[in-house]
N, C-alpha and C positions, 0 to 999 in steps of 0.2 A: 878181713871181716869188718863190716860196718859196725861201729860202736855207737851207743846212744848219743854220745857227745858229738857225733858227726852230723847231727841234725840241729837246726835252730828250733827254738820253742814256737815261733810264729813265722808265717810266710813273709817273704820280702814284699814290700808294697807293690812293686811292679808285677808281681804274680797275679794280682787280681785283674788288672787290665788285660794281661795275657790270657787269662781264663775267659774273660768277657769276649775278647776277639775270637777265640776258638769257638766258644759256645754260640756266638752270633752267626756262625756258619750253619748251625743245625737247629737253632731255636729262634723264635721271634724276640725282638728287643725287650719287650715288657717281661717276658719269662726270664731272659738272661739277667736283667736288672735284679729281679727277685732272687734268683739263685746266687748271684754275686753278693747281694746283701746278706743272704743266709750264710754264705761261706764266711763272710767277715765276722759274723756273730757266733759261728760254730766253735765248740770246744775241741781242742785237738784230741784225737784218739790214735792208737797205733794199729796197724795191720801189717801182715807179712807180705813181703815183696811177691812171693809166689801166688798168694791169694789175690793180690791186686791185678796181676797179669791175667790170671784165670778168670776173674769176675768181669774184667773189661774186654776179654776176648782179643786183646792186643798181642801181637807177637813180641817175643823178647828181641830187642835190638842187639846186634853184636857189639862187643866191646870196642871195636874199631870204628863204630859210628861216631862221627865227629863230636856230637853233643854228649853221647854216653862217655866217650874217652875224656872229654873235658871234665865231666862230673867225677870220673874215676881219678883224674889228676887232682881235683880239688880235695877229695877224700884223702889221698896219699899225702897231700901237703898239709893236712890237718884243718882244712877249711870246712865250715859248717854248711850243710845243704839245707835248702828251704823245704818245709813240709809240702806235701802235694795237696792239690785241690781237686775234690772228687764230687761227682753227682751220682747219687745212689741209683742203681739200676732197679728194674722191676721184673722179677722173675715171672710173674703171672702174665705179663704182656711181652716177654722175651726182649726186654730192653737191658742191655749190658751196662755195667758200671761205666761211667764216662770219666776219663782222666782229663779234667779241664786244664790243668797245669801240672807238670811234673813227670810226664811219661819217661823222659830220658833219665831222670833221677831214680825212678822205680827200676828201670832196666840196669842202671849202674849198680844199684843196691843189690839186685838179683845176682849179678855177676860176682859180687863180693860175698854174699851170703843170702841164699834164697829164703831163709827163715828170718832174715833181719826184720825187726819191727820198724816200720816207717811211720813217722808222724803224718797224720792226715786231717784235713778239715773236710767234712762231708755235708752236703746239702741234698735235700730230697727234691725230686721233680714235683712241681705243683700238680695237684689233682685237677683233672679236667672234667 
């Protein structure tokens, strides 16, 4: 079971450029910059692993996925995981939650306890 102390209070600094790299594949540079700035300013909240997967419409990766397995090893060794970075979806336009950084950590947490509370930073998509 993932315990609250298995998570850091704030994301690792390298998580923000990783989120930016991913988001740049689906959004323009100006929008990405604004979202990453909003993520840096966001206050951590917690959400359940099962809800993050459901809202993002992403499949649960298996525990033998190399990145999920690595995160599971970190937890069993007592290392802290970095909070996940999210972009809020929009139900009215059928846009799912975007996991900008931390998908493997969400999946690892789900394997340990689908009801685990995962620290998240959430930014909204800019209105167009």
